[in-house]
C-alpha positions as CSV (number, residue, x, y, z in Angstrom):
1,M,-17.5,40.7,-1.4
2,R,-20.4,38.9,-3.1
3,G,-18.0,37.2,-5.6
4,C,-15.9,35.9,-2.8
5,R,-18.8,34.2,-1.1
6,K,-19.9,32.6,-4.4
7,S,-16.4,31.3,-5.1
8,K,-16.1,29.9,-1.6
9,S,-19.5,28.1,-1.8
10,L,-18.6,26.8,-5.3
11,L,-15.3,25.5,-4.0
12,L,-17.0,23.8,-1.0
13,C,-19.6,22.2,-3.3
14,C,-16.8,20.9,-5.6
15,F,-14.9,19.5,-2.6
16,I,-18.0,17.7,-1.2
17,S,-18.9,16.2,-4.6
18,M,-15.3,14.9,-5.0
19,L,-15.4,13.2,-1.7
20,S,-18.7,11.6,-2.3
21,G,-17.6,10.5,-5.7
22,W,-14.6,8.7,-4.3
23,H,-16.7,6.8,-1.8
24,V,-19.0,5.5,-4.5
25,C,-16.5,4.7,-7.2
26,Y,-13.8,2.9,-5.2
27,A,-15.8,0.7,-2.9
28,G,-14.2,-2.4,-4.6
29,G,-11.1,-2.6,-2.4
30,K,-7.5,-3.2,-3.1
31,F,-5.9,-4.3,-6.4
32,V,-2.9,-6.2,-5.1
33,K,-3.3,-8.9,-2.5
34,I,-1.0,-11.6,-1.1
35,K,-2.8,-14.9,-1.8
36,Q,-0.1,-17.3,-0.6
37,A,3.5,-17.1,0.7
38,Q,5.6,-20.1,1.7
39,L,9.0,-20.2,3.3
40,S,11.3,-23.2,3.0
41,I,14.5,-23.4,5.0
42,V,17.4,-25.8,4.2
43,D,20.9,-25.6,5.7
44,N,20.5,-22.1,7.1
45,K,19.3,-20.8,3.7
46,A,15.7,-19.8,3.0
47,R,13.6,-19.5,-0.1
48,L,10.3,-17.7,-0.3
49,S,7.6,-18.5,-2.8
50,I,4.9,-15.8,-3.2
51,L,1.6,-15.9,-5.1
52,L,-0.2,-12.6,-5.5
53,D,-3.6,-11.5,-6.8
54,F,-2.3,-8.7,-9.0
55,R,-4.5,-6.4,-11.0
56,L,-4.1,-2.8,-12.2
57,S,-6.8,-0.2,-11.7
58,P,-8.2,1.6,-14.7
59,E,-6.2,4.7,-13.8
60,A,-3.0,2.8,-13.5
61,Q,-3.7,1.1,-16.9
62,K,-4.3,4.5,-18.5
63,A,-1.0,5.8,-17.1
64,L,0.8,2.7,-18.2
65,Y,-0.5,2.9,-21.8
66,S,0.5,6.6,-21.7
67,G,4.2,5.6,-21.3
68,I,4.5,5.9,-17.5
69,T,6.6,3.2,-15.8
70,L,5.1,1.7,-12.6
71,F,7.4,0.5,-9.8
72,W,6.9,-1.9,-6.9
73,D,9.1,-2.8,-3.9
74,V,8.9,-6.3,-2.4
75,S,10.2,-6.1,1.1
76,I,11.1,-9.3,2.9
77,K,12.2,-9.7,6.6
78,L,12.9,-12.9,8.4
79,K,13.1,-12.7,12.2
80,Q,13.5,-15.0,15.1
81,K,12.8,-14.5,18.8
82,Q,15.8,-14.3,21.0
83,A,15.5,-13.7,24.7
84,F,13.5,-10.4,24.9
85,W,13.6,-9.1,21.3
86,Y,13.4,-10.3,17.7
87,K,16.6,-10.8,15.8
88,T,16.5,-10.0,12.1
89,L,18.0,-13.0,10.2
90,F,17.5,-11.5,6.8
91,A,16.1,-8.3,5.3
92,H,16.0,-7.4,1.6
93,T,13.9,-5.3,-0.8
94,Y,13.5,-6.4,-4.4
95,R,12.4,-3.8,-6.9
96,Y,10.3,-4.5,-10.0
97,S,9.0,-2.2,-12.8
98,L,6.3,-2.6,-15.5
99,T,6.5,-0.6,-18.7
100,Y,4.5,-0.4,-21.9
101,Y,6.4,0.2,-25.2
102,T,4.0,1.8,-27.8
103,L,6.2,1.3,-30.8
104,L,6.9,-2.4,-30.1
105,D,3.3,-2.9,-28.7
106,N,4.6,-5.0,-25.8
107,F,5.1,-4.9,-22.0
108,R,8.3,-5.3,-20.1
109,V,8.7,-6.5,-16.5
110,K,12.1,-5.6,-15.1
111,D,14.0,-6.8,-12.0
112,E,15.7,-3.5,-11.2
113,R,18.4,-5.0,-9.0
114,K,19.6,-7.6,-11.5
115,K,18.8,-5.4,-14.5
116,T,17.1,-8.3,-16.2
117,F,13.7,-8.2,-17.9
118,R,11.1,-10.2,-19.8
119,R,8.8,-8.9,-22.6
120,F,5.2,-9.9,-23.0
121,S,2.7,-9.3,-25.8
122,S,-0.2,-8.5,-23.5
123,L,-0.8,-6.8,-20.2
124,A,-2.6,-10.0,-18.9
125,E,0.6,-12.1,-19.6
126,A,2.8,-9.5,-17.8
127,L,0.5,-9.5,-14.7
128,V,0.4,-13.3,-14.6
129,F,4.2,-13.3,-14.6
130,M,4.2,-10.6,-11.8
131,Q,1.9,-12.7,-9.6
132,H,4.6,-15.4,-9.0
133,I,7.7,-14.3,-7.1
134,E,10.5,-16.8,-6.2
135,T,13.4,-15.4,-4.2
136,E,16.9,-16.5,-4.5
137,E,18.5,-18.4,-1.6
138,M,18.6,-16.1,1.5
139,P,21.4,-16.8,4.0
140,L,20.1,-16.7,7.6
141,S,22.6,-15.4,10.1
142,E,22.4,-16.8,13.6
143,Y,19.5,-19.1,12.7
144,V,18.3,-21.4,15.5
145,T,16.7,-24.6,14.2
146,N,13.5,-25.9,15.9
147,Q,12.4,-22.3,16.5
148,C,9.8,-20.4,14.6
149,V,11.0,-18.0,11.9
150,I,8.7,-15.0,11.5
151,S,8.3,-13.8,7.9
152,V,7.3,-10.3,7.2
153,L,6.2,-9.5,3.6
154,K,5.0,-6.3,2.0
155,I,4.5,-5.2,-1.6
156,S,4.6,-1.4,-2.0
157,F,3.7,0.6,-5.0
158,D,6.2,3.5,-5.4
159,Q,4.1,6.6,-6.0
160,E,7.2,8.8,-5.8
161,M,8.3,7.4,-9.2
162,L,5.2,8.8,-10.9
163,P,5.5,12.1,-12.8
164,A,5.1,15.2,-10.6
165,P,1.7,16.2,-11.9
166,L,0.2,12.7,-11.2
167,R,1.7,12.3,-7.7
168,P,-0.9,14.4,-5.8
169,V,-3.7,12.5,-7.4
170,A,-2.1,9.1,-6.6
171,Y,-1.8,10.0,-2.9
172,F,-5.5,10.5,-2.4
173,D,-7.1,8.4,-5.2
174,R,-7.9,4.8,-4.2
175,Q,-7.4,3.8,-7.8
176,W,-3.7,4.1,-7.1
177,D,-3.7,1.9,-4.0
178,L,-1.5,-0.8,-5.6
179,S,0.2,-2.0,-2.4
180,T,-0.5,-4.8,0.0
181,N,-0.9,-4.7,3.8
182,E,2.1,-6.2,5.7
183,K,1.7,-9.9,6.1
184,K,3.3,-11.8,9.0
185,W,3.4,-15.5,9.6
186,C,5.5,-18.1,11.4
187,E,7.0,-21.2,9.9
């Protein structure tokens, strides 16, 4: 009976110290932010130019250097108000990955949809490349000129693609908060 009480109190102390440690260590905030996004529309076709503030946390860097590929989804929706609701003119998700190759000592940023990639000799170069996103022409269905187009943009880090032992940590550790809040604006 005594051993049970000691183990419960020890478990409680460990839990409290973990929670207080998270609060102190991760007060810095997010690692990925949308700095600027600009929509241009010509002849019912839109293009989106995105500039991010893109950094990796120390934990994400450690995982990357250990050979774990990191994935992000860039979700874009273009809407326009029609009568009592918003009509979706365009919706698409682009998927990108970042990988480190130990034997080649380089980094690869891959567009998962096109299956194209670029190699970089340093992590800083790869992150600078990932900060700039230019979309292809996006056809707008039922676009009404002279009316505001609401753009909805979100960059999401895919924690489900992490190896199973790392996933539970990534759900609760702010070092793995590599996503942005949803950004809406009207142009």
